[in-house]
C-alpha positions in Angstrom: -15.5 2.4 16.8 -16.9 0.4 13.8 -19.8 1.5 11.6 -21.8 -1.3 13.2 -21.6 0.2 16.6 -22.7 3.7 15.6 -26.3 4.5 15.2 -27.3 7.4 13.0 -30.1 9.5 14.7 -30.5 12.5 12.3 -33.6 12.5 10.2 -33.1 11.9 6.5 -34.7 14.3 3.9 -36.9 12.8 1.4 -36.9 13.3 -2.2 -40.2 15.0 -3.4 -39.3 15.6 -7.1 -36.1 15.1 -9.0 -35.3 16.3 -12.6 -32.2 15.4 -14.7 -30.9 18.7 -15.6 -27.8 17.9 -17.7 -26.3 14.6 -18.9 -22.7 13.8 -19.8 -20.7 10.6 -20.3 -19.3 10.8 -16.8 -22.2 12.2 -14.7 -25.6 13.6 -14.6 -26.7 16.8 -12.9 -29.8 16.2 -10.9 -32.0 19.0 -9.4 -33.8 17.7 -6.3 -36.6 19.0 -4.3 -36.4 17.6 -0.8 -38.5 17.7 2.4 -37.8 17.2 6.0 -41.0 15.5 7.1 -41.0 16.0 10.7 -41.1 19.7 11.1 -44.6 21.3 11.9 -44.7 22.9 8.3 -42.8 21.0 5.7 -39.2 22.3 5.4 -38.5 22.0 1.7 -35.4 22.9 -0.3 -33.9 22.5 -3.7 -30.5 20.9 -4.1 -28.1 20.1 -7.0 -26.5 16.6 -7.0 -23.9 14.9 -9.4 -25.1 11.5 -10.1 -22.1 9.3 -11.1 -21.3 5.5 -11.4 -19.5 3.6 -8.8 -15.6 4.2 -8.7 -12.8 1.9 -8.1 -9.2 2.4 -7.0 -6.5 0.0 -6.0 -3.2 0.1 -4.0 -1.0 -2.3 -6.1 2.1 -3.5 -4.2 4.8 -5.7 -6.1 6.6 -8.6 -4.3 9.5 -6.3 -3.8 7.3 -3.7 -1.9 7.0 -1.2 -4.7 3.7 0.7 -5.3 2.5 0.8 -8.9 1.3 4.3 -9.7 0.0 6.3 -12.8 1.1 9.8 -13.6 -1.5 11.7 -15.7 -2.8 15.2 -16.4 -5.9 16.2 -14.5 -8.2 18.7 -16.3 -9.8 20.0 -13.2 -6.7 21.4 -11.5 -5.0 21.5 -14.8 -1.9 19.8 -13.4 -0.3 16.4 -13.5 -1.0 14.0 -10.6 0.6 10.8 -9.3 -2.1 8.3 -8.4 -2.9 4.9 -7.7 -4.8 3.1 -10.6 -8.6 3.4 -10.9 -11.5 4.2 -12.8 -15.3 3.7 -13.3 -17.4 0.6 -12.7 -18.8 -0.3 -16.1 -22.3 -1.5 -16.4 -22.6 -5.3 -15.6 -19.2 -5.3 -13.8 -18.6 -5.7 -10.1 -16.2 -3.4 -8.5 -13.6 -6.2 -8.3 -13.9 -6.8 -11.9 -13.7 -3.1 -12.8 -10.5 -2.7 -10.7 -8.8 -5.7 -12.1 -9.5 -4.4 -15.6 -8.3 -0.9 -14.8 -5.2 -2.2 -13.2 -4.4 -4.2 -16.3 -5.4 -1.4 -18.9 -3.6 1.3 -17.0 -0.3 -0.2 -15.9 0.0 -3.8 -17.3 0.0 -5.2 -14.0 -2.0 -8.0 -12.6 -2.5 -9.8 -9.0 -3.8 -13.0 -7.9 -4.0 -11.6 -4.2 -6.8 -9.0 -3.9 -8.4 -7.7 -0.7 -11.3 -5.1 -0.3 -10.4 -2.1 1.9 -13.9 -0.8 2.1 -15.6 2.0 0.2 -15.6 5.9 0.7 -17.7 8.7 -0.6 -15.6 11.3 -2.4 -18.1 14.0 -1.6 -21.5 13.1 -0.2 -22.8 16.7 0.0 -23.1 16.7 -3.9 -22.3 13.2 -5.3 -24.3 10.1 -5.2 -21.4 7.5 -5.7 -19.0 5.4 -3.6 -15.4 4.5 -4.5 -14.5 1.0 -3.8 -10.9 0.7 -2.4 -8.7 -2.5 -3.0 -5.3 -3.8 -2.2 -3.6 -5.7 -4.7 -0.5 -7.6 -3.3 2.3 -9.4 -5.3 1.6 -7.5 -8.4 3.5 -8.6 -11.5 4.0 -7.0 -14.9 2.1 -9.0 -17.6 2.1 -6.6 -20.4 -0.5 -4.0 -21.7 -3.7 -5.3 -23.0 -5.1 -4.0 -26.2 -8.2 -2.0 -25.4 -10.3 0.9 -26.7 -8.4 3.6 -24.8 -9.6 7.1 -24.1 -8.0 9.3 -26.7 -7.4 12.0 -24.4 -5.7 9.9 -21.5 -1.9 9.8 -21.3 -0.6 7.7 -18.5 3.1 7.1 -17.4 3.5 4.2 -15.1 5.9 4.4 -12.2 6.8 2.0 -9.3 8.0 3.6 -6.1 9.2 1.9 -2.9 6.4 1.7 -0.5 8.2 4.0 2.1 8.8 6.6 -0.6 5.2 6.5 -1.7 4.0 7.1 1.8 6.4 10.0 2.3 5.0 11.5 -0.9 1.4 11.2 0.5 2.7 12.7 3.7 4.5 15.7 2.1 1.5 16.3 -0.3 3.0 15.3 -3.6 0.3 12.6 -3.8 -2.8 14.7 -2.7 -5.9 13.3 -4.6 -8.3 13.0 -1.6 -9.3 9.3 -2.7 -5.8 8.2 -2.9 -5.2 9.5 0.5 -8.1 7.6 1.8 -7.0 4.4 0.3 -3.7 4.9 2.1 -5.4 5.5 5.3 -7.4 2.4 5.0 -4.2 0.5 4.1 -2.4 1.8 7.2 -5.3 1.1 9.4 -5.4 -2.6 8.0 -1.7 -2.7 8.8 -2.1 -1.5 12.4 -4.6 -4.3 13.2 
């Protein structure tokens, strides 16, 4: 079933009022008053939402079928993770431009063969943004670009055979939900 054949039938809530409660460099915390118009007496409620920029991730595969990964410490779970490269879409960038930049900055790899794998929502219950997923094939190491890096970001680059990478997703070593979504989109593409 494709999203073109499914017709959503649930009534959307409308925003009555929205206040920006808190602003950070990464997200804004919004407090929304929302209403369901169809009920005999308006059904209203208050909700907190994280407003974030669009995100991008790429499954970069080299000519010899290795997946380029980044190892980094994640402050939320207070542990290192193994992930595909990604980041935020900067103002004025398209998602493709953003992920090409992120791949080069984080890994030193580039590709001339890009494919859009669609987009996913990380947590639509509380977040406003989408993550755009890409496949980059025949990636080659071209050297790291000089950039203004995040002083708190420490990255180690790894290249694992595709089959080993998929095994690590299956066993839970690679557990970031957006990474797993990218793998699902890739495997669905391969199935077609």
